[in-house]
N, C-alpha and C positions, 0 to 999 in steps of 0.2 A: 035974528042975530044972537040974542041971548040964549036961545034954545040950542044953538050949535056949539056953544063953548064947551059944555061937558063932554060931548063926543070927541072934540079935538083934544081935550085934556086926556081922555082915555087912550086915544091913539098915541099920543106922545108918551104916556106912561108905558104902554105896551112896547113901543119901539125902544124906549130907554131900558126897560127891564130885560128884554130879549137880547138886545145888542150887547149890553154889559155882561149878561150871563154867558152869551156865546164867547165873548172875548176871554172871560175867565176860564171857561171850559176848554178852549183851545190851548191855553197855557198849561192847564192841568193835564189835559189829554196828551199834549206833546211830552210832558214829563213821564206819563205812563208808557207811551209807545217808544220813547227814545231808545230804550234798551233793545228793541227788536232788531233794527238793522245795524246798530253800532255796538252790540254786546262785545264782540272781540276787541274793538278799540278801547272800550272802557275797561275791560278786564286786563288788557295789556298795560294800560296806564296805572292800574292799581297793583300790578305785579301778581296777578292771579290768573286762574284758568277760566275758560268760558263756562265750564261745568259749575265751578264755585260761584261765579257771577250769576249764573242762571238760578242757583239756589237762593241767592240774595234777592233776586227779583220775585221768586216764589214767597220768600219771607215777607217782602213788602206787600204782596197780594194778600197774604194771610191776615194782615192787619185789618182787612175788611170785615173780619169776624167781630170786630169791636164796633161796627156801624150802629147796631141797636142801642148801645150805650149813648152814643152821640145823638141818636134819634130821640131817645127819652129826654135827654137834656134840652134838645131843641124845642120839643113840645112844652116843656116846663118853663124854660128861661127865654125862649125866642129863637127864631131861625137865624137872624143876622149874627147873633153872638157866636153860634156854632159855626156858621159859614166863615166868619173872620178867623176863628180859632183854627179851622181846617186849613185856610190859606196860609196862616202864619206857620203852622206846623209843617206844611208842605214846603214853604220857603226855607225854613230852617233845615229840613232834611236834605233838600237839594243842595243847599250851600255846604252842608257837612260832607256830602259825597264829593262835591267839587273841590274842596280843600284837602281831602283825605290823601294821605301818602301810603296807606296800607289798607288791608281789607277790613280790619275791625272797626275803625272809625266810620268807614263807608257802610258797614252793616248797621251801625247805630243810626246813621243818616237815612238808610233805607227804611228802617222801622218807623222813624219819626215821619218821614214823607208818606209812608203807607197809612199811618194813623190820620194824617191830614187829609189824604184822599178819601179815606173811609168816612171822615166827617163831612167833607164838602159835597161830593157828588149827589148822594141821595138826599141830603138836606136841601140842596139847591132845587131838586125836583119838588120837594115839599114846599119850599118857600114860593116858588113860582105857582104851584098849584093853589096855594092860599091867596095869592094875588090875582089869579086869573079865574073868571067864571068857568064852570065846567063846559059850557057851550063853546068856549074858545081855547080850552086847555090842550086839545089835540094839536091845534095850530101852534100854540106857543111851545109846548114840549117837543113837538116834532121839529120845529125850527132849532131848538136848543141842540138836538142830536145831530144837526149838520156838523157840529164841531168835531165829532169823532172822524167823520169822513174827510173833512177839510184838513184835519191834522195829518191823516195818512197821505193826502194828496199834496199838500203844500208845506205843512209844518216841518215834517221830517226832512224834506228837501232843503229848507232853510237851515236846519240844524246841521245837515251834512256840509253845507257851504261854510258854516261857522266853524265847524271842526277843522275843515281844510285850511281855513285862514288863521285860526288861533289855538287849535289843539282841542283835545277831548274834554277838557275842563270847562271850556267857554260856555257851552249850552247850559250847564248847571248854574253858572253865575247869572246868565241872562234870564233863565227861567225863574230863579230865586227872586231877582229884582222885580220881574213881572208879577209874581205872586204877592209880593209885598205891596206893590202899587194897587193891585186888585183888592187887597184887604182894606186899604184906605177907601177905595171907591165904594165897596159894599157898605161901609159905615155910613155913607151919605144916601144910600137907597132908602126908600120908605119901608117902614115896618109892615109885616104881614098882619092885616086886620082880619083875623079869623074868629068869628063870634063863637065858634065851638071850642076854643081852646080852654084848657082847664084853668081854673083860677089859682092865683098864687097862694091863697089862704089854705089850700090843701097841703102845703109843704110840712107844716108843723105836725099835722095828724099823721102824715105818711112816715115821718121819721120815727114814730113809736111802733110801727109795724115790724114784725120779725122778718129776718132775711128770706126765709122760705116763702112767707106770705107775699113779700115784695116780688119774689121771682114769679109766683103764680099770677099776681096782679099784673106784672109786666106783660105776660102772655095773653091776658084777657083783652079782647078787642070788641067787647060789647055785643049787641044784638046781631050785628052783621059779620060776626067772626068767621062763620063757615065760608061765606063768600070771599072774605078777605084772605083767609088762609088758602083757599082754593086758587085765588088769583096769584098769590105768592108761589104756589105749586106750579101753576102754568108758566110763570116766569122762569122758575128753576129748571123744569123739564125742557123748556124751549132753549135755554142757555146750554144745558148739557148736550142736547142733540146737535146744536150748531158747533159748539167748541170741539166735540169729537171729530168732526170733519175738518175744522180749521187747523187743528194741531197736527194733522197728518198730511194735509194736501201738499206741502212742500216735499216731504219724503215720497209721496205717491207720484207726483209729477216728475221729480228728478230720477227716481228709480225706474219708472215704467216708460217715460217719454224722453228722458235725458235732458231735461230743462236745466240750464245753467243758472248761476246766482243772478245774473243780469236779467235773464228771462223770467225768473221767479219774481224779481222786483217789478217787472212789467205786469205780471199776473196780479200782484198785490195792488198795483195802481188800478187795474181793471175792477178788482173787487171793491176798492174804495169808491169808484164811480157808481157801482151798483148800490153801495151803502148810502151814498148821497141821494140817489134817485128814490130809494125807499123812504128816507127821512123826509124828503120833500113831498112825497106822496102822502105820508101821514099828515103833514102840516096842511095839505090842501084838502084832503078828503075825509079824515077820520071823524072830524066834528060833524060832518054832514051825514055820514052813513052810520055813525055810532062807533064808540071805541071797542065794545065787545065784538061787534060784527067785523071790525077791522082786524082784531086779533084772530078771529075765526078764519078770515080769508087768508091771512098770512100763514097761519098754522096749517091749514089744509094744503096750501101751495107748497110749503116747505116739506110737509110729509110726503107729498107726491114726488118732490125732488129727491128726497132720500131714497125712496123706493126705486126711482128710475136710474139713479147714478150707476149701479153695476152694469146696466144695459147701455149706458152712454160711454163706458170705459173702452171705447174702440179707437180713439184718436185724441191727440192733445187738445185740439181746438174744441171739439164737442164736449170733452170732459171738463175743460176750463169753463166753457159756457154753461154747462149744467151746474157746476158748483157756484158760479157767479149768480145765476138766477135763483138757485136755492138759498144762497146767502142773502140776496136781496129780499126774498120773501120772509126769511127769518127776521131780517132787520125791520121790515114793515110790521111784523107781528110783535116784536119785542118793544119797539118804540110806541106802538099803539097801546101796549100793556101798561106803560108808565102812567098815562092819565087815567086809565081804568083803575089802577091801583090807588091812585092819589085820592079818589073820592070814596073808597070803600069804608073808611072810618075817619071822617074829617076831624074829629076831636083828637085823634092820635095819628095824624097824618105822617109826621116825621118818623114815628116808630114803625108804622107799616112800611114805609119806603126803605128804611134801614134794615128792618127784618128781611125784607125781600132781597136787599143787596147782600146781606150776610149769607142767607140760605142759597141764593144763586151762586155766590162765590164757592160754597161747598160743592155745588153741582159742577161748577167749572173745574175745581181742583180734582174732583173724581174723574171727570172727562179727560183732563190732561194726564192723569195717572194711567188710565186703562187703555185709552185709544191707541197710543203708539204700540203697546204690546199686542193689541188686537190686530193692528195692521201688519206688524212684523210676523205674526203667527198665522193669520188667516186671510189677509188682503183687504182691499177696500170694500168688498161686498159685505163682509161681516160688520165693519165699522158703520157702513151706511144702514144696514139692517138694525143695528143697535140704536142708531140715531132715530130711525123711524119708529121704533118701539117707544122711545122717550117722547117723541113728538106726539104720538098717538095718546100716550098717557096724559100729556098736557091738554090735548084737545078734549079728551073725555072730561077732565076736571072743569074745563071752560063750559062745556055744554051742560053738565049736570049741576054745577054748584055756583058758578060765578054769576052775579047779578049786575046788570048795568044800572048805576045810580041815576036818579032823576036829574035832569039838567037844572 
């Protein structure tokens, strides 16, 4: 009986950590995805156009470039502090948008919310990675990523009902309150006991170093830097390849197959189901077969999907199925990459995760910029080929330079 208690305690801790983290992520992810289906309603409520509102969403996303700053702070001062700051910033930003009567206060709110999201999501990956042994990290982080799919399947539906009942501002107030509650909840969670964290006594010495030296030191990731930066590159190329396809599929299906807005909503639901299947698969299998091998399997499958898509563009059903399978394989690859990244440099875990977040954001921004022009000028075949080139580049980095950490 005495020997079984620690196992029970670990199971309870895992359940508590993951359930709390998923709850927080669903609230955050709902705030992220809220603008996708309801952009016209929010724009009309603020007295502006969809184009301007779309630019504000891009401005919010651009705040992700500040993720490494939060990552460095998390490695130095603790993950929970930065997590709570991120939640509080997100709550303040959502509240500011909700009470705004014009575009400029809303713009400030979007910036603040974007900073909060930039602080919270990658730092949460680092926090859970520090709490979970590497042998169980694929399970834990894979389960965490259920939140993105569940938000698309259920969260946005509930927000739509709330808007219908109480107006476009209501979701912002509800989400802000939820984020505040989660900031309190995270204060009660256990601290990350990472024996590799840098000691606080380094702070005084670091303050005397020049700004340029600090910048160089910030980019140094130790003996495993090549593998760490290669893994970041894998994540970035993988995101670029997938987002190129995701940003144009609506235009593709509506222009070539005449899908209506309602039908496109059904397509989004189908894609959400494939996302969920992929995340569940990571949580079930990646720890058993290895994170690097999981990334490899997903990357090879997605690459094949990009190459096949032009030949599948013969009917709506087969084209949608082709994109759904390709997206699911991308999701399997990118979710598997999170735990792989998390153990590349354990002493600078939050920095690695936030660097990856920022660089991947740059890749996503580039994909959002060039893919619509590629589709308009040359069609889906060229978009798919460009995605395939990026996926192949990521696969090459994985095979040549990324090392699987020891369990």
